[in-house]
PDB file of N, CA, C and O in Angstrom:
ATOM      1  N   UNK A   1      93.944  98.031  87.204  1.00  0.00           N
ATOM      2  CA  UNK A   1      95.104  97.284  87.967  1.00  0.00           C
ATOM      3  C   UNK A   1      94.707  97.248  89.324  1.00  0.00           C
ATOM      4  O   UNK A   1      93.615  97.492  89.837  1.00  0.00           O
ATOM      5  N   UNK A   2      95.963  96.846  89.891  1.00  0.00           N
ATOM      6  CA  UNK A   2      96.049  96.488  91.888  1.00  0.00           C
ATOM      7  C   UNK A   2      96.677  97.876  91.838  1.00  0.00           C
ATOM      8  O   UNK A   2      97.281  98.390  90.897  1.00  0.00           O
ATOM      9  N   UNK A   3      96.334  98.527  93.401  1.00  0.00           N
ATOM     10  CA  UNK A   3      97.318  99.461  93.750  1.00  0.00           C
ATOM     11  C   UNK A   3      98.179  99.829  94.373  1.00  0.00           C
ATOM     12  O   UNK A   3      98.033  98.893  95.159  1.00  0.00           O
ATOM     13  N   UNK A   4      99.062 100.397  94.816  1.00  0.00           N
ATOM     14  CA  UNK A   4      99.974  99.906  95.914  1.00  0.00           C
ATOM     15  C   UNK A   4      99.257  99.663  97.568  1.00  0.00           C
ATOM     16  O   UNK A   4      99.883  99.176  98.509  1.00  0.00           O
ATOM     17  N   UNK A   5      98.116 100.036  97.613  1.00  0.00           N
ATOM     18  CA  UNK A   5      97.927  99.746  99.204  1.00  0.00           C
ATOM     19  C   UNK A   5      96.543  98.800  98.940  1.00  0.00           C
ATOM     20  O   UNK A   5      96.031  98.721 100.056  1.00  0.00           O
ATOM     21  N   UNK A   6      95.832  98.165  98.131  1.00  0.00           N
ATOM     22  CA  UNK A   6      95.114  96.822  97.778  1.00  0.00           C
ATOM     23  C   UNK A   6      96.552  95.942  98.343  1.00  0.00           C
ATOM     24  O   UNK A   6      96.465  95.361  99.425  1.00  0.00           O
ATOM     25  N   UNK A   7      97.697  95.892  97.651  1.00  0.00           N
ATOM     26  CA  UNK A   7      98.627  95.339  97.584  1.00  0.00           C
ATOM     27  C   UNK A   7      99.248  94.796  99.294  1.00  0.00           C
ATOM     28  O   UNK A   7      99.533  93.667  99.692  1.00  0.00           O
ATOM     29  N   UNK A   8      99.283  96.014  99.938  1.00  0.00           N
ATOM     30  CA  UNK A   8      99.403  95.746 101.191  1.00  0.00           C
ATOM     31  C   UNK A   8      98.590  95.348 101.786  1.00  0.00           C
ATOM     32  O   UNK A   8      98.664  94.299 102.426  1.00  0.00           O
ATOM     33  N   UNK A   9      97.339  96.282 101.712  1.00  0.00           N
ATOM     34  CA  UNK A   9      95.432  95.368 102.493  1.00  0.00           C
ATOM     35  C   UNK A   9      95.685  94.141 102.395  1.00  0.00           C
ATOM     36  O   UNK A   9      95.715  93.575 103.488  1.00  0.00           O
ATOM     37  N   UNK A  10      96.025  93.028 100.868  1.00  0.00           N
ATOM     38  CA  UNK A  10      95.727  92.475 100.758  1.00  0.00           C
ATOM     39  C   UNK A  10      96.630  91.032 101.659  1.00  0.00           C
ATOM     40  O   UNK A  10      96.370  89.908 102.090  1.00  0.00           O
ATOM     41  N   UNK A  11      97.744  91.945 101.563  1.00  0.00           N
ATOM     42  CA  UNK A  11      98.995  91.029 102.351  1.00  0.00           C
ATOM     43  C   UNK A  11      98.595  91.146 104.050  1.00  0.00           C
ATOM     44  O   UNK A  11      98.783  90.114 104.693  1.00  0.00           O
ATOM     45  N   UNK A  12      98.291  91.824 104.471  1.00  0.00           N
ATOM     46  CA  UNK A  12      97.906  91.962 105.984  1.00  0.00           C
ATOM     47  C   UNK A  12      96.627  90.981 105.676  1.00  0.00           C
ATOM     48  O   UNK A  12      96.739  89.905 106.264  1.00  0.00           O
ATOM     49  N   UNK A  13      95.704  91.079 105.064  1.00  0.00           N
ATOM     50  CA  UNK A  13      94.350  90.345 105.214  1.00  0.00           C
ATOM     51  C   UNK A  13      94.553  88.762 105.502  1.00  0.00           C
ATOM     52  O   UNK A  13      93.868  88.261 106.394  1.00  0.00           O
ATOM     53  N   UNK A  14      95.754  87.700 104.552  1.00  0.00           N
ATOM     54  CA  UNK A  14      96.178  86.903 104.958  1.00  0.00           C
ATOM     55  C   UNK A  14      97.151  86.622 105.611  1.00  0.00           C
ATOM     56  O   UNK A  14      97.560  85.473 105.779  1.00  0.00           O
ATOM     57  N   UNK A  15      97.784  87.906 106.188  1.00  0.00           N
ATOM     58  CA  UNK A  15      99.211  87.083 107.410  1.00  0.00           C
ATOM     59  C   UNK A  15     100.780  86.824 106.778  1.00  0.00           C
ATOM     60  O   UNK A  15     101.767  86.217 107.194  1.00  0.00           O
ATOM     61  N   UNK A  16     100.319  88.008 104.931  1.00  0.00           N
ATOM     62  CA  UNK A  16     101.917  87.623 104.105  1.00  0.00           C
ATOM     63  C   UNK A  16     102.612  88.823 104.654  1.00  0.00           C
ATOM     64  O   UNK A  16     102.252  89.961 104.958  1.00  0.00           O
ATOM     65  N   UNK A  17     103.920  88.055 104.677  1.00  0.00           N
ATOM     66  CA  UNK A  17     105.073  88.740 104.880  1.00  0.00           C
ATOM     67  C   UNK A  17     105.043  89.299 102.911  1.00  0.00           C
ATOM     68  O   UNK A  17     104.466  89.015 101.861  1.00  0.00           O
ATOM     69  N   UNK A  18     106.291  90.399 103.555  1.00  0.00           N
ATOM     70  CA  UNK A  18     106.204  91.050 101.699  1.00  0.00           C
ATOM     71  C   UNK A  18     107.383  89.686 101.167  1.00  0.00           C
ATOM     72  O   UNK A  18     107.543  89.490  99.962  1.00  0.00           O
ATOM     73  N   UNK A  19     108.054  88.921 102.107  1.00  0.00           N
ATOM     74  CA  UNK A  19     108.585  87.535 101.528  1.00  0.00           C
ATOM     75  C   UNK A  19     108.144  86.508 101.389  1.00  0.00           C
ATOM     76  O   UNK A  19     108.792  85.492 101.136  1.00  0.00           O
ATOM     77  N   UNK A  20     106.785  86.597 101.552  1.00  0.00           N
ATOM     78  CA  UNK A  20     106.319  85.375 101.330  1.00  0.00           C
ATOM     79  C   UNK A  20     105.055  85.617  99.373  1.00  0.00           C
ATOM     80  O   UNK A  20     104.748  85.077  98.310  1.00  0.00           O
ATOM     81  N   UNK A  21     104.925  86.452  99.969  1.00  0.00           N
ATOM     82  CA  UNK A  21     104.395  87.570  98.154  1.00  0.00           C
ATOM     83  C   UNK A  21     105.153  87.047  97.373  1.00  0.00           C
ATOM     84  O   UNK A  21     104.824  86.245  96.499  1.00  0.00           O
ATOM     85  N   UNK A  22     106.739  87.624  97.707  1.00  0.00           N
ATOM     86  CA  UNK A  22     107.265  87.590  96.467  1.00  0.00           C
ATOM     87  C   UNK A  22     107.714  86.146  96.227  1.00  0.00           C
ATOM     88  O   UNK A  22     108.238  86.001  95.122  1.00  0.00           O
ATOM     89  N   UNK A  23     107.637  84.947  97.042  1.00  0.00           N
ATOM     90  CA  UNK A  23     107.748  83.259  96.982  1.00  0.00           C
ATOM     91  C   UNK A  23     106.650  83.021  96.140  1.00  0.00           C
ATOM     92  O   UNK A  23     106.736  82.421  95.068  1.00  0.00           O
ATOM     93  N   UNK A  24     105.498  83.541  96.668  1.00  0.00           N
ATOM     94  CA  UNK A  24     103.922  83.296  95.985  1.00  0.00           C
ATOM     95  C   UNK A  24     104.196  83.532  94.319  1.00  0.00           C
ATOM     96  O   UNK A  24     104.231  82.685  93.426  1.00  0.00           O
ATOM     97  N   UNK A  25     104.396  85.170  94.236  1.00  0.00           N
ATOM     98  CA  UNK A  25     103.988  85.646  92.819  1.00  0.00           C
ATOM     99  C   UNK A  25     105.298  85.533  92.083  1.00  0.00           C
ATOM    100  O   UNK A  25     105.121  85.476  90.867  1.00  0.00           O
ATOM    101  N   UNK A  26     106.989  85.468  92.583  1.00  0.00           N
ATOM    102  CA  UNK A  26     107.960  85.100  91.664  1.00  0.00           C
ATOM    103  C   UNK A  26     108.168  86.595  91.371  1.00  0.00           C
ATOM    104  O   UNK A  26     108.173  86.728  90.148  1.00  0.00           O
ATOM    105  N   UNK A  27     108.286  87.396  91.791  1.00  0.00           N
ATOM    106  CA  UNK A  27     108.250  88.800  92.019  1.00  0.00           C
ATOM    107  C   UNK A  27     109.255  88.970  93.226  1.00  0.00           C
ATOM    108  O   UNK A  27     109.055  88.461  94.329  1.00  0.00           O
ATOM    109  N   UNK A  28     110.439  89.796  92.878  1.00  0.00           N
ATOM    110  CA  UNK A  28     111.318  89.416  94.194  1.00  0.00           C
ATOM    111  C   UNK A  28     110.748  90.980  95.115  1.00  0.00           C
ATOM    112  O   UNK A  28     110.135  91.986  94.757  1.00  0.00           O
ATOM    113  N   UNK A  29     111.119  90.679  95.948  1.00  0.00           N
ATOM    114  CA  UNK A  29     110.942  91.222  97.816  1.00  0.00           C
ATOM    115  C   UNK A  29     111.910  92.814  97.043  1.00  0.00           C
ATOM    116  O   UNK A  29     111.828  93.864  97.681  1.00  0.00           O
ATOM    117  N   UNK A  30     112.492  92.801  96.111  1.00  0.00           N
ATOM    118  CA  UNK A  30     112.671  94.540  96.248  1.00  0.00           C
ATOM    119  C   UNK A  30     111.893  95.072  96.065  1.00  0.00           C
ATOM    120  O   UNK A  30     111.382  95.849  96.871  1.00  0.00           O
ATOM    121  N   UNK A  31     111.310  94.747  94.359  1.00  0.00           N
ATOM    122  CA  UNK A  31     110.306  94.953  93.515  1.00  0.00           C
ATOM    123  C   UNK A  31     108.967  94.790  94.093  1.00  0.00           C
ATOM    124  O   UNK A  31     108.075  95.101  93.304  1.00  0.00           O
ATOM    125  N   UNK A  32     108.628  94.446  95.084  1.00  0.00           N
ATOM    126  CA  UNK A  32     107.253  94.570  96.338  1.00  0.00           C
ATOM    127  C   UNK A  32     107.215  95.692  96.863  1.00  0.00           C
ATOM    128  O   UNK A  32     106.323  96.537  96.945  1.00  0.00           O
ATOM    129  N   UNK A  33     108.905  95.620  97.442  1.00  0.00           N
ATOM    130  CA  UNK A  33     108.531  97.016  98.357  1.00  0.00           C
ATOM    131  C   UNK A  33     108.161  97.968  98.340  1.00  0.00           C
ATOM    132  O   UNK A  33     107.330  98.518  99.063  1.00  0.00           O
ATOM    133  N   UNK A  34     109.020  98.494  97.070  1.00  0.00           N
ATOM    134  CA  UNK A  34     109.286  99.262  95.870  1.00  0.00           C
ATOM    135  C   UNK A  34     107.952  99.899  95.530  1.00  0.00           C
ATOM    136  O   UNK A  34     107.576 101.033  95.823  1.00  0.00           O
ATOM    137  N   UNK A  35     107.143  98.711  94.681  1.00  0.00           N
ATOM    138  CA  UNK A  35     105.839  98.894  93.960  1.00  0.00           C
ATOM    139  C   UNK A  35     104.501  99.100  95.625  1.00  0.00           C
ATOM    140  O   UNK A  35     103.371  99.517  95.372  1.00  0.00           O
ATOM    141  N   UNK A  36     104.792  98.833  96.784  1.00  0.00           N
ATOM    142  CA  UNK A  36     104.264  98.609  97.806  1.00  0.00           C
ATOM    143  C   UNK A  36     104.701 100.579  98.342  1.00  0.00           C
ATOM    144  O   UNK A  36     103.844 101.262  98.903  1.00  0.00           O
ATOM    145  N   UNK A  37     105.933 101.063  98.057  1.00  0.00           N
ATOM    146  CA  UNK A  37     105.838 102.353  98.483  1.00  0.00           C
ATOM    147  C   UNK A  37     105.301 103.254  97.455  1.00  0.00           C
ATOM    148  O   UNK A  37     105.024 104.451  97.529  1.00  0.00           O
ATOM    149  N   UNK A  38     105.194 102.252  96.279  1.00  0.00           N
ATOM    150  CA  UNK A  38     105.041 103.685  95.276  1.00  0.00           C
ATOM    151  C   UNK A  38     106.127 104.506  94.255  1.00  0.00           C
ATOM    152  O   UNK A  38     106.046 105.410  93.424  1.00  0.00           O
ATOM    153  N   UNK A  39     107.293 103.557  94.878  1.00  0.00           N
ATOM    154  CA  UNK A  39     109.295 104.077  94.064  1.00  0.00           C
ATOM    155  C   UNK A  39     109.064 103.465  92.876  1.00  0.00           C
ATOM    156  O   UNK A  39     110.078 103.417  92.180  1.00  0.00           O
ATOM    157  N   UNK A  40     107.864 102.862  92.276  1.00  0.00           N
ATOM    158  CA  UNK A  40     108.071 102.132  90.534  1.00  0.00           C
ATOM    159  C   UNK A  40     106.897 102.085  89.749  1.00  0.00           C
ATOM    160  O   UNK A  40     105.867 101.753  90.335  1.00  0.00           O
ATOM    161  N   UNK A  41     106.846 102.309  88.721  1.00  0.00           N
ATOM    162  CA  UNK A  41     106.047 101.961  88.071  1.00  0.00           C
ATOM    163  C   UNK A  41     105.890 100.725  87.425  1.00  0.00           C
ATOM    164  O   UNK A  41     106.017 100.593  86.207  1.00  0.00           O
ATOM    165  N   UNK A  42     105.644  99.906  88.124  1.00  0.00           N
ATOM    166  CA  UNK A  42     105.894  98.408  87.583  1.00  0.00           C
ATOM    167  C   UNK A  42     104.892  97.610  86.482  1.00  0.00           C
ATOM    168  O   UNK A  42     103.712  97.959  86.512  1.00  0.00           O
ATOM    169  N   UNK A  43     105.342  96.380  85.342  1.00  0.00           N
ATOM    170  CA  UNK A  43     104.499  96.345  84.098  1.00  0.00           C
ATOM    171  C   UNK A  43     103.697  95.335  84.757  1.00  0.00           C
ATOM    172  O   UNK A  43     103.846  94.571  85.711  1.00  0.00           O
ATOM    173  N   UNK A  44     102.588  95.662  83.718  1.00  0.00           N
ATOM    174  CA  UNK A  44     101.223  95.021  84.085  1.00  0.00           C
ATOM    175  C   UNK A  44     101.471  93.559  84.104  1.00  0.00           C
ATOM    176  O   UNK A  44     100.559  92.906  84.611  1.00  0.00           O
ATOM    177  N   UNK A  45     102.551  92.860  83.646  1.00  0.00           N
ATOM    178  CA  UNK A  45     103.029  91.230  83.922  1.00  0.00           C
ATOM    179  C   UNK A  45     103.156  91.294  85.303  1.00  0.00           C
ATOM    180  O   UNK A  45     102.350  90.664  85.989  1.00  0.00           O
ATOM    181  N   UNK A  46     104.084  91.989  85.857  1.00  0.00           N
ATOM    182  CA  UNK A  46     104.177  92.102  87.463  1.00  0.00           C
ATOM    183  C   UNK A  46     103.007  91.999  87.947  1.00  0.00           C
ATOM    184  O   UNK A  46     102.607  90.846  88.102  1.00  0.00           O
ATOM    185  N   UNK A  47     102.193  92.998  88.294  1.00  0.00           N
ATOM    186  CA  UNK A  47     100.933  93.227  88.657  1.00  0.00           C
ATOM    187  C   UNK A  47     100.053  91.997  88.723  1.00  0.00           C
ATOM    188  O   UNK A  47      99.518  91.632  89.769  1.00  0.00           O
ATOM    189  N   UNK A  48      99.910  91.306  87.438  1.00  0.00           N
ATOM    190  CA  UNK A  48      99.443  90.432  87.374  1.00  0.00           C
ATOM    191  C   UNK A  48     100.255  88.641  88.171  1.00  0.00           C
ATOM    192  O   UNK A  48      99.468  87.738  88.459  1.00  0.00           O
ATOM    193  N   UNK A  49     101.120  88.531  88.299  1.00  0.00           N
ATOM    194  CA  UNK A  49     101.555  87.919  88.595  1.00  0.00           C
ATOM    195  C   UNK A  49     101.068  87.755  90.325  1.00  0.00           C
ATOM    196  O   UNK A  49     100.548  86.797  90.898  1.00  0.00           O
ATOM    197  N   UNK A  50     101.519  89.248  90.900  1.00  0.00           N
ATOM    198  CA  UNK A  50     100.971  89.296  92.203  1.00  0.00           C
ATOM    199  C   UNK A  50      99.562  89.285  91.867  1.00  0.00           C
ATOM    200  O   UNK A  50      99.346  88.116  91.549  1.00  0.00           O
ATOM    201  N   UNK A  51      98.659  89.835  91.778  1.00  0.00           N
ATOM    202  CA  UNK A  51      97.597  89.455  91.545  1.00  0.00           C
ATOM    203  C   UNK A  51      96.757  87.831  91.502  1.00  0.00           C
ATOM    204  O   UNK A  51      95.789  87.322  92.068  1.00  0.00           O
ATOM    205  N   UNK A  52      97.863  87.388  90.394  1.00  0.00           N
ATOM    206  CA  UNK A  52      97.364  85.970  90.847  1.00  0.00           C
ATOM    207  C   UNK A  52      97.968  85.119  91.726  1.00  0.00           C
ATOM    208  O   UNK A  52      97.429  84.012  91.739  1.00  0.00           O
ATOM    209  N   UNK A  53      99.088  85.267  92.618  1.00  0.00           N
ATOM    210  CA  UNK A  53      99.671  84.862  93.986  1.00  0.00           C
ATOM    211  C   UNK A  53      98.691  85.420  95.037  1.00  0.00           C
ATOM    212  O   UNK A  53      98.791  84.585  95.937  1.00  0.00           O
ATOM    213  N   UNK A  54      97.809  86.338  95.444  1.00  0.00           N
ATOM    214  CA  UNK A  54      96.908  86.584  95.737  1.00  0.00           C
ATOM    215  C   UNK A  54      95.515  85.933  95.704  1.00  0.00           C
ATOM    216  O   UNK A  54      94.751  85.603  96.611  1.00  0.00           O
ATOM    217  N   UNK A  55      95.452  85.873  94.668  1.00  0.00           N
ATOM    218  CA  UNK A  55      94.046  85.019  93.730  1.00  0.00           C
ATOM    219  C   UNK A  55      94.365  83.168  94.191  1.00  0.00           C
ATOM    220  O   UNK A  55      93.515  82.312  93.944  1.00  0.00           O
ATOM    221  N   UNK A  56      95.247  82.948  94.635  1.00  0.00           N
ATOM    222  CA  UNK A  56      95.203  81.598  94.178  1.00  0.00           C
ATOM    223  C   UNK A  56      95.179  81.620  96.202  1.00  0.00           C
ATOM    224  O   UNK A  56      94.660  80.569  96.578  1.00  0.00           O
ATOM    225  N   UNK A  57      95.472  82.252  97.050  1.00  0.00           N
ATOM    226  CA  UNK A  57      95.183  82.891  98.159  1.00  0.00           C
ATOM    227  C   UNK A  57      94.384  83.176  98.920  1.00  0.00           C
ATOM    228  O   UNK A  57      94.405  83.319 100.143  1.00  0.00           O
ATOM    229  N   UNK A  58      93.344  83.301  97.885  1.00  0.00           N
ATOM    230  CA  UNK A  58      91.689  83.339  98.199  1.00  0.00           C
ATOM    231  C   UNK A  58      91.395  84.686  98.324  1.00  0.00           C
ATOM    232  O   UNK A  58      90.230  84.798  98.705  1.00  0.00           O
ATOM    233  N   UNK A  59      91.937  85.762  98.171  1.00  0.00           N
ATOM    234  CA  UNK A  59      91.923  87.450  97.933  1.00  0.00           C
ATOM    235  C   UNK A  59      91.187  87.895  96.714  1.00  0.00           C
ATOM    236  O   UNK A  59      91.582  87.425  95.647  1.00  0.00           O
ATOM    237  N   UNK A  60      90.423  88.524  96.702  1.00  0.00           N
ATOM    238  CA  UNK A  60      89.549  89.141  95.600  1.00  0.00           C
ATOM    239  C   UNK A  60      89.717  90.817  95.920  1.00  0.00           C
ATOM    240  O   UNK A  60      89.517  91.419  96.976  1.00  0.00           O
ATOM    241  N   UNK A  61      90.198  91.369  94.484  1.00  0.00           N
ATOM    242  CA  UNK A  61      90.683  92.736  94.090  1.00  0.00           C
ATOM    243  C   UNK A  61      88.868  93.640  93.952  1.00  0.00           C
ATOM    244  O   UNK A  61      87.962  93.580  93.121  1.00  0.00           O
ATOM    245  N   UNK A  62      89.011  94.168  94.855  1.00  0.00           N
ATOM    246  CA  UNK A  62      87.290  95.544  94.308  1.00  0.00           C
ATOM    247  C   UNK A  62      87.952  96.452  93.737  1.00  0.00           C
ATOM    248  O   UNK A  62      89.021  96.909  94.141  1.00  0.00           O
ATOM    249  N   UNK A  63      87.311  96.799  92.677  1.00  0.00           N
ATOM    250  CA  UNK A  63      87.338  97.861  91.711  1.00  0.00           C
ATOM    251  C   UNK A  63      86.598  99.151  93.005  1.00  0.00           C
ATOM    252  O   UNK A  63      86.084  99.080  94.122  1.00  0.00           O
ATOM    253  N   UNK A  64      86.907 100.124  92.121  1.00  0.00           N
ATOM    254  CA  UNK A  64      86.139 101.423  93.083  1.00  0.00           C
ATOM    255  C   UNK A  64      84.576 101.228  93.071  1.00  0.00           C
ATOM    256  O   UNK A  64      84.045 101.278  94.181  1.00  0.00           O
ATOM    257  N   UNK A  65      83.737 101.009  91.952  1.00  0.00           N
ATOM    258  CA  UNK A  65      82.583 100.553  91.560  1.00  0.00           C
ATOM    259  C   UNK A  65      82.088  99.369  91.776  1.00  0.00           C
ATOM    260  O   UNK A  65      81.319  98.848  90.968  1.00  0.00           O
ATOM    261  N   UNK A  66      82.566  98.623  93.210  1.00  0.00           N
ATOM    262  CA  UNK A  66      82.220  97.128  93.263  1.00  0.00           C
ATOM    263  C   UNK A  66      82.445  97.906  95.119  1.00  0.00           C
ATOM    264  O   UNK A  66      81.837  97.640  96.156  1.00  0.00           O
ATOM    265  N   UNK A  67      83.231  98.597  94.929  1.00  0.00           N
ATOM    266  CA  UNK A  67      82.695  98.481  97.117  1.00  0.00           C
ATOM    267  C   UNK A  67      82.265 100.304  97.132  1.00  0.00           C
ATOM    268  O   UNK A  67      82.637 101.289  96.493  1.00  0.00           O
ATOM    269  N   UNK A  68      81.100  99.985  98.459  1.00  0.00           N
ATOM    270  CA  UNK A  68      79.832 101.279  99.186  1.00  0.00           C
ATOM    271  C   UNK A  68      80.564 102.683  98.970  1.00  0.00           C
ATOM    272  O   UNK A  68      80.025 103.706  98.549  1.00  0.00           O
ATOM    273  N   UNK A  69      81.774 102.542  99.308  1.00  0.00           N
ATOM    274  CA  UNK A  69      82.297 104.187  99.607  1.00  0.00           C
ATOM    275  C   UNK A  69      83.600 104.258  98.233  1.00  0.00           C
ATOM    276  O   UNK A  69      84.779 104.588  98.360  1.00  0.00           O
ATOM    277  N   UNK A  70      83.113 103.969  97.390  1.00  0.00           N
ATOM    278  CA  UNK A  70      83.485 103.606  96.078  1.00  0.00           C
ATOM    279  C   UNK A  70      84.836 104.104  96.052  1.00  0.00           C
ATOM    280  O   UNK A  70      85.378 104.869  95.255  1.00  0.00           O
ATOM    281  N   UNK A  71      85.326 103.455  97.196  1.00  0.00           N
ATOM    282  CA  UNK A  71      87.311 102.870  96.554  1.00  0.00           C
ATOM    283  C   UNK A  71      87.679 101.705  96.261  1.00  0.00           C
ATOM    284  O   UNK A  71      86.848 100.998  95.692  1.00  0.00           O
ATOM    285  N   UNK A  72      89.053 101.135  96.561  1.00  0.00           N
ATOM    286  CA  UNK A  72      89.589 100.782  96.159  1.00  0.00           C
ATOM    287  C   UNK A  72      89.269  99.326  97.081  1.00  0.00           C
ATOM    288  O   UNK A  72      89.205  99.532  98.293  1.00  0.00           O
ATOM    289  N   UNK A  73      89.121  98.288  96.761  1.00  0.00           N
ATOM    290  CA  UNK A  73      88.905  97.510  98.142  1.00  0.00           C
ATOM    291  C   UNK A  73      90.030  96.046  97.962  1.00  0.00           C
ATOM    292  O   UNK A  73      90.814  95.921  97.021  1.00  0.00           O
ATOM    293  N   UNK A  74      89.850  94.955  99.196  1.00  0.00           N
ATOM    294  CA  UNK A  74      89.640  93.350  98.706  1.00  0.00           C
ATOM    295  C   UNK A  74      89.516  92.965  99.926  1.00  0.00           C
ATOM    296  O   UNK A  74      89.735  93.670 100.912  1.00  0.00           O
ATOM    297  N   UNK A  75      89.079  91.578  99.927  1.00  0.00           N
ATOM    298  CA  UNK A  75      88.617  90.839 100.788  1.00  0.00           C
ATOM    299  C   UNK A  75      88.404  89.183 100.535  1.00  0.00           C
ATOM    300  O   UNK A  75      88.019  89.008  99.379  1.00  0.00           O
ATOM    301  N   UNK A  76      88.508  88.223 101.102  1.00  0.00           N
ATOM    302  CA  UNK A  76      88.286  87.006 101.134  1.00  0.00           C
ATOM    303  C   UNK A  76      87.077  86.418 100.567  1.00  0.00           C
ATOM    304  O   UNK A  76      85.947  86.793 100.878  1.00  0.00           O
ATOM    305  N   UNK A  77      87.362  85.379  99.629  1.00  0.00           N
ATOM    306  CA  UNK A  77      86.520  85.185  98.596  1.00  0.00           C
ATOM    307  C   UNK A  77      85.900  84.120  99.233  1.00  0.00           C
ATOM    308  O   UNK A  77      84.976  83.523  98.681  1.00  0.00           O
TER     309      UNK A  77
END
């Protein structure tokens, strides 16, 4: 699953505000804020909605094995 840091990085990569992500994903802005702060443990379906919105915008999420330094990451398609 995607991490809060990946969500923040993906937003920065494409210039989205939290409100933009909320509109694109159907997840409330308050939930986005809480997820990004790590203040909540979101459902898999919520993260899937967020990931899908980013995928539509051309963002690809990288797992630790996909990144040379071993960490999670994001990039554009």
